Every structure is written in structure tokens, then in C-alpha cells.
TIVO-674265 format. One record per residue (C-alpha): x, y, z; residue in three letters. Coordinates in steps of 0.25 Angstrom, whole numbers, plus 5000, padded with zeros to 4 digits. Example, Ala and Ser with C-alpha at 12.3 -4.5 7.8 and 13.67 -1.06 7.14 Angstrom:
504949825031ala;505549965029ser;
END
This chain:
500050005000met;501250094999glu;501050224991gln;501250184977ser;501750314973ser;503050304981phe;504050224973lys;505250134978ser;506650174976trp;506850084964pro;505550134958glu;506050274959ser;507550244956ala;507550294942ala;506950434946arg;507850444958leu;509050424950val;508550524939ala;508250634949val;509650614957ala;510350624943ala;509550744939gly;508850684927arg;507450694934ala;506850794944pro;506550764958ala;505250774964asp;505750854976leu;507050914980val;507450974994ile;508551064994asn;509351155004ala;509251045014gly;510150985025arg;510050835022val;510250735034val;510950615028asn;510650495038val;511550405030his;512750495033thr;512250565045arg;512550705039glu;511850835035val;511950865020leu;511851015019glu;511151075008gly;510850945001trp;509650924992gln;508650804991val;507950764978ala;506650674979ile;505950594968ala;504850484969asp;504850514984gly;506250474986arg;507650544987phe;508250554974ala;509450644977tyr;510150694989leu;511350794987gly;511850934987pro;511050974974asp;509750924969ala;509551024958ser;509750924947his;508450854953cys;507550974951ile;506651024940asp;505451104940asp;504650984945thr;505450964957thr;504951014971glu;506051084978val;506051104993val;507051195000asp;507451135013ala;508051265018gln;509151205025gly;508351105033gln;508750965036tyr;508250855027leu;508150725036ile;507550595032pro;506150565036gly;506150505050leu;505850355052cys;505250285064asp;505850145065ala;504850085075his;503450135078met;501950095080his;501050185073ile;499850145082glu;500550205094ser;500250345087gly;498850305089met;498750335074leu;498550255061thr;499750255051pro;499250365043ala;499050465055glu;500350425061phe;501050455048ala;500350595048arg;500750615062ala;502250585060val;502450645046ile;502650785051pro;503750735061his;504550685049gly;504350535051thr;504250475037thr;504550325040thr;503950235050met;504150085054phe;502950055061thr;502549925068asp;500949915069pro;500949805080his;499949885088glu;498849865077ile;499349725075ala;498949685089asn;497549735086val;497349705071leu;498449605068gly;498949595054leu;497849685048glu;498149795057gly;499649795053val;499249795038arg;498249915040leu;499449995047met;500349945036his;499449995025asp;499150125031glu;500650155033ala;500950125018leu;499950235014leu;500750345022gln;501650455015pro;502750415025val;503450275026ser;502750185036ile;503350045037phe;502649935045thr;503349835053gln;502449705054met;502149685069pro;502849565075ser;502149545089cys;500649545090ala;500549495101pro;501849555106ser;501949455117ala;501149325114pro;500549265126gly;500549395134leu;499549475126glu;498349455116thr;498349545104thr;497149565094gly;497949495083tyr;499249415082glu;500349445072ile;500949315066thr;502249285059ala;501449255047asp;500849405048asp;502249455049val;502749375037ala;501449425029glu;501749575033ala;503149565028met;502649575014asn;501849705016trp;502449825009pro;502549915021gly;503149805031ile;504549835035ile;504849735045gly;504349665058leu;503849755070gly;504449755083glu;504649615088met;504049635102met;504049485106asn;505549485110phe;505349365119pro;504849295107gly;506049325099val;507049295110ile;506349155112asn;506349135097ala;504749135096asp;504449075082pro;503449175079lys;504349295082met;505449235074leu;504549205062ala;504049355062glu;505549405062ile;505949305051ala;504749345042ala;505249485044thr;506749455042gln;506449365030asn;505649485024ala;506949575025gly;506249665035lys;506549725049thr;506249655062val;505849755073gly;506249735087gly;505649755101his;506549705113tyr;505849765125ala;506749705136ser;507949755143pro;508649625142asp;509849635133leu;510349495135gly;510149365127pro;508649395126ala;508949525118phe;510049455109his;509049345106ala;508049455102tyr;509049525093ala;509349385087ala;507949365083gly;507949475073gly;507349605078pro;508149725071ala;507849835080asp;507249865094asp;506549995100his;506349945114glu;507649985119gly;507650095131thr;509150115134cys;510450125128glu;510849985131ala;509549935123asp;509950015111ala;511449965111ile;511049825113ala;510049825101arg;511049885091val;512149795095arg;511349675091gln;511049745077gly;509649795080met;509249935079arg;508950015091ser;507650085089met;507550205099met;506150255102arg;505550385106leu;504050365106gly;502950435114ser;503350355126ala;504650285123trp;505850365125tyr;506950265122asp;507950355113val;508650435124glu;509050305132thr;509550235119gln;510150335110ile;511350345119thr;511850215112ala;512150315100val;512350445107thr;513250395118glu;513750255115lys;513950295100gly;513350175094leu;513050175079asp;511750245077pro;511350175064arg;510650065073asn;509850155081phe;508450205077ile;507350295082leu;505950265083cys;504650305090thr;503950165093asp;502650225099asp;502150375097cys;500750415100his;500050525092ser;500350635102gly;501850615101thr;501750615086leu;500950745085val;501650825095his;503050775097asp;503450705083gly;503850565079his;505250525074met;505650665074asn;505350665089arg;506250545091val;507450605083val;507350735091arg;507350655103his;508550565099ala;509350695096ile;508950755109ser;509550625116cys;510950665109gly;510850595096cys;511450665084asp;510350715075pro;510850645063leu;510950515070ile;509550525076ala;509050555062leu;509750425057gln;509050345068met;507650395063ala;507950375048thr;509050295041ile;509250205053asn;507850165053thr;507750145038ala;509050065038thr;508449975049his;507249945041phe;507949915028gly;507450045022leu;508750135021glu;508650135006arg;507250185007glu;507150285018leu;507850355030gly;508750445023ser;508750565012ile;509550485002thr;509150444987pro;508150334985gly;507550344999arg;506150395002arg;506150545002ala;505750555017asp;506350685023leu;506150785034ile;506550935033met;507050995047thr;507851105051asp;508451045064asp;508950905065leu;508850905081ser;507450965083ala;506950905070leu;505850995066pro;505150925054ile;504851035044asn;504550945032arg;504350795030val;504450725016phe;504150575014ala;504350515000arg;504750644994gly;503450714999gln;503250825009met;502350755019ile;502450855031ala;502851005033lys;502951085046asp;502250975053gly;501050955043lys;500850835036val;500750855021met;500250725016val;499150625018asp;499250505027cys;498250405021pro;497350315030his;497050175028leu;495650135028asn;495650055041trp;494549945042pro;493449965052ala;493849845061his;495149915065val;494350015073arg;493649905081glu;494749835088thr;494449875103val;493549765107arg;493249755122leu;492049665121gly;491449725134lys;491349845143ser;492349855153leu;492149895168asn;492949935180ala;492949785186pro;493749745173asp;494949825178phe;494949765192glu;496149695197ile;495749585208pro;496749565219ala;497049435225pro;495949385235asp;496149455249gly;497349545244ala;497449685250asn;498549725241ser;499249665229val;500649675223arg;500449695208ala;501249705195lys;501149845189val;501549895175ile;502450015177gly;502450115166val;503850175162val;503750315156glu;504250335142asn;504650185141gln;503950055136ala;504349965147pro;503549955160thr;503949915173lys;503349795181ala;503049855194leu;502449795207val;501449875216arg;500749845229asp;499249885227leu;498049885236gly;496749795234val;495349845237ala;494049765235asp;494949645229gly;495549735218leu;496949785216val;496949935217gln;497750035209met;498650125217asp;498850275212glu;499950295223ala;500750195216gln;500350235202asp;499650105199val;498450095191cys;497749985182gln;498049945168ile;497149845160ala;497249775147leu;495849765140val;495749665129glu;495249735116arg;495449635105his;494549525107arg;493349595114ala;493649525128thr;493849655135gly;494749575145asp;495549655155val;496849635161val;497149725173asn;498549765178gly;499249885185leu;500149995180val;500950105186ser;501550235180gly;500550315174phe;500150395186gly;498650395184tyr;497850455195thr;496350465198gly;495350375191arg;495750355176met;496050255165ala;496650255151ile;496350145141ala;497050125127ser;496850015116thr;498350045112val;498949945121ala;500249895115his;500349795109asp;499149705111ser;498249835111his;497149785120his;496749905129met;497549955141ile;496850035152val;497550095163val;496850165174gly;496650195189thr;495050175188ser;494450045184arg;493150115180glu;493950215171asp;494750095165met;493450035161ala;492950165155leu;494250185147ala;494250035141ala;492750045137asn;493050175130arg;494050125121leu;493250005118gly;492150105114glu;493050195105val;493850075098gly;495150105105gly;496150215109gly;496450275122ile;495550335133thr;495850405147val;494750405158phe;494750485171lys;493650475181asp;492750405172gly;492850505160glu;493650495147glu;494750595146leu;495350555133ala;495150465121leu;496050435110val;495250345099glu;496150245092leu;495150165084pro;496050095074val;496449965081ala;496250035094gly;497650095092leu;497550205081met;496750325076ser;496650365062asp;496450515066ala;497450615064pro;498650615074ala;498450745080asp;496950705084glu;497450575090val;498650655097ala;497650755103ala;496850635109lys;498050565113ala;498550695120gln;497150705127ala;497450565132met;498750595137val;498250715145glu;497150625150ala;498150525155met;498850645162ala;497550685168asp;497550545174cys;498850575181gly;499850515170cys;501150595168thr;501950485160leu;502450535146asn;501650475136asn;500950385146ala;499950325135tyr;501050255128met;501450185141gln;499950155143his;499850085129ser;501049995131leu;500649935144leu;500149805137ala;501449795129leu;501949655134val;503249655127val;503949775135ile;504349745149pro;503949745160glu;502549735163leu;501249745154arg;499849705153ile;499149625142ser;497749555140asp;498349435146leu;498849495159gly;500049565165leu;501349545157val;502749535163asp;503549575150val;504949545157thr;504449395157arg;503449405146phe;502349335154glu;501049365161leu;501149405176thr;500149425187asn;499749565191leu;499649545206ile;500849475212glu;500649365222glu;500849385236asn;
END
């Protein structure tokens, strides 16, 4: 479904040669620029760029031989010309937007290439959902490559998804035009233990000559890590410290350092380059998860590059980490990632390499954004009606559904509590002594312990698994519910009031998915996400406004964490330590096994 008007390099080669030689005119020439060459890590003062058929035809000090009266000429006025930015690992669904609206949100920020893993929708709609994301991605004026999700469920036996992705599904998808490789291999215990299904998915990807994405969410850098690297994953974005980054590149993997809405893992890892002096070619920048508010107000990959520079990284190295390093990793160095002949004519005009204001954005030789305004259409796919009918509770929930019974005769209990860690994906496995009243375990505001529940929403059972969580700082009577619940995407409800928890859960069943915040029995905020209960096809600024109201409502309930909603949405992610919740119970992710909520005396 890729736009037929855009020709491949071989299809355009005759014209590119003619333009570069001066025998044919270019479509566009940009002069008086300062070209950032990411192959040589230098700035080429006053060089000019000629573009034909959406590809770079000529790069040099004088492109006058490429111009006639049909050529558009743009005066860069001394601005830097840098390659369009690439996001090496991301999930479009985390933006709460469909691919079209996500593209519209990031284009003004200079992102022209994305490598996206739609494993969120895979858990809800299976291979059909992946295909829908893939197809809409190919309609966009920027390059969106799809990684076939590898793990749905992410941890077999510890969660139940709406659909399962099989090795046959992976093999089939490798033939789709926009599939670039395998999405993050989250089931790292499966790889370490040579699980046949996991190795079959990796083999299908490698046999297709494509890239295997990694996800090693463990601090153990001993034999288990080495076994994972031997299994075939080519990169990893789960590192959180310098030692993690170094360990990965020493094993021939790429270290992907992320700055998302809630993940701040660049500063603690980039010292491997800035202080230890390691070769930067195997380090890559990415976002992983950015919600719509971040995209609209703070930026996308330009935000990550700026952050890396502020952490002491040379601007030209930071740009390499967001362009050519990414392209090389996915085998696309000859297709994109630099301003050099034959590559897709994706570039940004900026007047400051550190602050990185995005003045103009070009993709495939077309100006697609100017001064923060999108200049092109981002086409929508005609999504089938049933993708908006995925939140199925099967019943109305009530306060007793969220009760946690105490052992008979107990006056207090010692319970396991999920501990939220600000700005990081991992949680802590806490233990707290809690009171009992009327035979029920009580929440404890003084210890910042409230309830969490996982509500089944794929098979209309409405079954509820209850647990405890600490770290949000909620006070008073409140609840927040979300059908974005990585990765199985049931419904997560967190609250201090069981009545409000029931109201919030039922509200999302009524609207078909999203996020809602209740306080004292009244709804404070609602973000509707009707597409698979994960995304909206409304414009990003509208979704961001509702998301901001949601953030403010969380603050009204006492929460002061940075981007606390991202923490909320990951509380069921049973592949990142230490403690999580699933539809099957409480999960000890350090042991990859179910565990009891209440410890025995």
C-alpha cells in the first residue's frame, strides 16, 4: 500500500545521474545551507543540495548545473540542513493516536522516519490489528516501518491476551511491504531457555534478512544476559545505567537509549560515550513511549536529541544517534538517514544545532512542515467498526468486586505492594503491614498504599484481580481507570475508594475505552480511546487537551509524579521487574511466577 508515486533508487537512478551530471534539471535545489554530514561528522559550509524524484541527486558546493526555469530554488540563508530524524523504537499506540494522527503530531518536530512495534494492538486484535496499523502507516507522507510484534502474550502463563501471535504469524508478516523486522523480544526468559516458539520467530526474521528487536529487562548481566544475546536480538532499549549500555555494545548489540514521556534513560547511559569514550556508532536514540501531551507540547525525536546534547553529547554525535546509526541498524543506510545521493530526501532546516528549533521539514523532497505547521495531508485508513467494540466487561461492576478479603480472624496482614518508581519502567516489590476491618484488607493513606485492580475486558467476563500499589500519593476518595494496560491491555483501575473504582471501570465500558478519573463519585476527566481501547483518530491537539485535563485531575487527587499516567499504564507489564498485576494474579517478575498478595504468618 506504499504510495506508488514514490520511486525506488533503482527506478530513479537514470534521472538522479542525469541531474547530478547537469543533463537534467532537479525538482528542488536548496542553496546557501550548512549541510550536516553524518557519515563524516562534519558541517559543510555553503554546500547545496539537489533533489529529484523525492531523492537526493547531488550534494556539493555548487548545484547551479542542476537548475533550469522549472526547478524550485530554496535559499537556506545559512541554516543548518540536517537529515530527518529517525525514532528507532516506539509504539504509536502510546501516543493515544492512530498512525495518521501520530504522524501529523511529530512531523513539525522533524521526525521523518519511525520504526514502530504495534504490539499493543496485537494483544487486543491479533494479526488483524497489526495489519491495520501497517496499512495506515504506509499511507503517510513520512516513512513508518513496522516491526512485527513478537510476544502476545509477552509472558505466556502469566497473562491472558485478547489474541496470541504465533511463529506462523511472524513468518507471514515478513512478506508484507512495510515490515522491517521483529518487534522487541520481551519474553527474554523464553530466549534464555531456548523456547522453540521464541527461537522460531527469531529464525523467521533472520531468514528474511531482517532485524530482531530486543528487550532484556533484567539487571543480571551474567550468563542469562549472554544467553539472550546469543539468541539473536540485535538491540536493546531496557538499559537504565552506563553498565547496561556498555554490556550491550560489547556483545555486538545496539544500545538504544530512550527518552519518552516517563522514561529518562539517556542521561545515565550516554556517559558510555561522553566519559568512557566508546565508539558512538552502536548507540541509538529513541522514545519508546510518548503520550500525546508530550508530542504536542514538548516534541518527539528533537526533544531526545536536545536532551542528549544537554547531557554532554557532541551535537553531531547526537544527530548521528538519531539518523544514520538508526538507518544502518535496520539495513537502510543506503535508503535514508543522511543527506547523500540516492537517499530519501528527508531533511530539516534549523538555525541552531543544540537548541534545535525545527524551521522547515522536508520528506521525500516535499516540504511537509514550516514553522510548526503541517503542510500535507496524513491519510486515514477506513478502520472496520468492530475495532471500536473491544471493551467487553459483560456486566456492571460494583464496590464489592474490588474488596480484598483478609484471612479469617486476622486483625492485620503483611501484604505485597507494587512500588512505583518515578521516571522508570521497573517497579519495586514492597511489603507493608496493613489493617483489617470487617474482614477486608484496608488501604493506608499514611503509607501511600491504595488499591489496584485488573479487570478482564477481552472475553466479557469482567473478572477482577485485586492488589495494592504505592507511590502515586493519592488522597481522599478517588479512582483512575485505563484500558491502556501494557501489554495485555485489559483494564487497570487504581483508587482509594472502591465505589469510585467501580464507577470508573463501568464508565470505560460505556464509552468503549480510554482513561477516566473520578473523585468523590464525580468524573473529573475522560479521554476517549475508541480504537481498540488504545487510540483516538481525533487530532493530536484535541487528544492532548483531554490528556492534560486527565493529568490535572490526577494532581487534584494528590498525585505529584512526573507523567504518572505512564506509570499507571505499565502496572500490568509482566516482563519488567519487580512486581506486576495480571488477569491471573500478582506476578513476581524477578522469578517469572505468580505470587500471593498476602504473606502467610
